[in-house]
C-alpha positions as CSV (number, residue, x, y, z in Angstrom):
1,M,241.5,125.7,47.1
2,D,244.3,126.2,49.6
3,F,243.5,125.8,53.2
4,L,246.5,127.1,54.8
5,P,246.0,130.7,55.8
6,A,247.2,133.1,53.2
7,Q,248.4,135.6,56.1
8,D,250.6,134.6,59.0
9,A,248.9,132.1,61.6
10,D,249.3,134.8,64.1
11,S,246.5,136.7,62.3
12,L,244.1,134.1,61.7
13,T,240.7,135.2,63.0
14,L,237.9,133.2,64.6
15,G,235.8,134.3,61.5
16,D,238.5,133.2,58.9
17,A,238.9,129.8,60.8
18,Q,235.2,129.1,60.7
19,R,235.0,129.9,56.8
20,Q,238.0,127.9,56.1
21,V,236.4,125.1,58.0
22,D,233.3,125.5,56.2
23,D,235.2,125.3,53.0
24,W,237.2,122.2,53.8
25,I,234.1,120.3,55.0
26,K,232.2,121.4,51.7
27,Q,235.5,120.2,49.4
28,F,236.6,117.0,51.3
29,G,234.1,116.2,54.1
30,V,231.1,115.9,51.7
31,R,228.7,117.2,54.5
32,Y,229.0,118.1,58.2
33,F,228.3,115.1,60.5
34,A,225.0,115.7,62.4
35,P,225.4,117.8,65.6
36,L,225.3,114.8,68.0
37,T,227.9,112.9,66.4
38,N,230.0,116.2,66.6
39,L,229.4,116.6,70.1
40,A,230.4,112.9,70.4
41,Q,233.8,113.6,68.6
42,L,234.4,116.6,70.4
43,I,234.2,114.8,73.8
44,E,236.7,112.1,72.2
45,E,238.9,114.9,71.1
46,V,238.9,116.6,74.6
47,G,239.5,113.3,75.8
48,E,242.5,112.8,73.9
49,V,243.9,116.3,75.3
50,A,242.7,115.4,79.1
51,R,245.1,112.2,78.3
52,L,248.3,114.1,77.3
53,L,247.8,116.6,79.9
54,N,247.8,114.1,82.6
55,R,250.7,112.2,81.6
56,T,252.4,115.8,81.1
57,Y,251.7,117.4,84.4
58,G,249.7,114.3,86.1
59,E,250.8,111.2,88.0
60,Q,250.3,109.0,84.9
61,S,253.4,108.4,82.7
62,F,253.1,108.0,78.9
63,K,252.7,104.5,77.3
64,A,254.7,103.4,74.3
65,G,253.8,105.7,71.2
66,E,252.4,108.4,73.1
67,D,253.8,111.8,72.8
68,A,253.2,115.2,74.5
69,A,254.8,117.1,71.4
70,K,251.0,115.7,69.9
71,L,249.2,118.4,72.1
72,P,249.0,121.2,69.6
73,D,247.3,118.6,67.2
74,E,245.1,117.4,69.7
75,F,244.0,121.2,70.6
76,A,243.6,121.9,67.1
77,D,241.4,118.7,66.8
78,V,239.3,120.0,69.5
79,L,239.2,123.6,67.8
80,F,238.0,122.0,64.6
81,V,235.0,120.1,65.7
82,L,234.0,123.2,67.9
83,I,234.2,125.0,64.7
84,C,232.3,122.5,62.9
85,L,229.5,122.8,65.7
86,A,229.3,126.5,65.9
87,N,229.3,126.6,61.9
88,Q,226.2,124.1,62.0
89,T,224.5,125.8,64.7
90,G,224.9,129.3,63.2
91,V,226.8,130.7,66.2
92,D,229.7,133.4,65.4
93,L,232.5,132.4,67.4
94,T,233.7,136.0,67.5
95,A,230.9,137.7,68.7
96,A,230.2,134.6,71.3
97,L,233.8,135.0,72.7
98,K,233.1,138.8,72.8
99,A,230.0,138.7,74.9
100,N,231.3,135.7,76.9
101,L,234.4,137.9,78.0
102,E,232.2,140.6,78.5
103,K,230.0,138.7,80.9
104,K,233.1,137.1,82.8
105,T,234.3,140.5,83.2
106,A,231.2,142.0,84.6
107,R,230.7,139.1,87.1
108,D,234.4,138.0,87.9
109,K,236.5,141.1,87.7
110,D,237.1,141.1,91.3
111,R,236.6,137.6,92.2
112,H,239.6,136.1,91.4
113,K,241.8,138.8,92.7
114,Q,240.0,138.1,96.0
115,N,240.6,134.3,96.0
116,P,243.1,133.5,98.7
117,K,243.7,130.3,96.7
118,L,245.0,132.1,93.7
119,T,247.1,134.5,95.6
120,T,249.0,132.1,97.7
121,E,251.9,130.0,96.4
122,E,251.6,126.1,96.5
């Protein structure tokens, strides 16, 4: 089975990604890790993103062997584990994201525009 999208990466949907991750797990991963194990893995991966962002945009410097170019791969690691959690808990990420954007729009459509902290230059 080919795990690279047949179509352009730009057209990969969340549903496609959920199916591809599920297929990958079934072929190579044997089974999903338990949800709490995946939660711990997600936290680890987010920590790796945080470390790179802190060294790129924060005040810390890179250690030997660390590379900001790894950021896309670290984001993908976070997305992979999040998709695993969604799959094993029965969450349709497309529907969840649509509902979340609707919620945020209803709640925050004017909030951020009226926030002086966001409209003034630093």
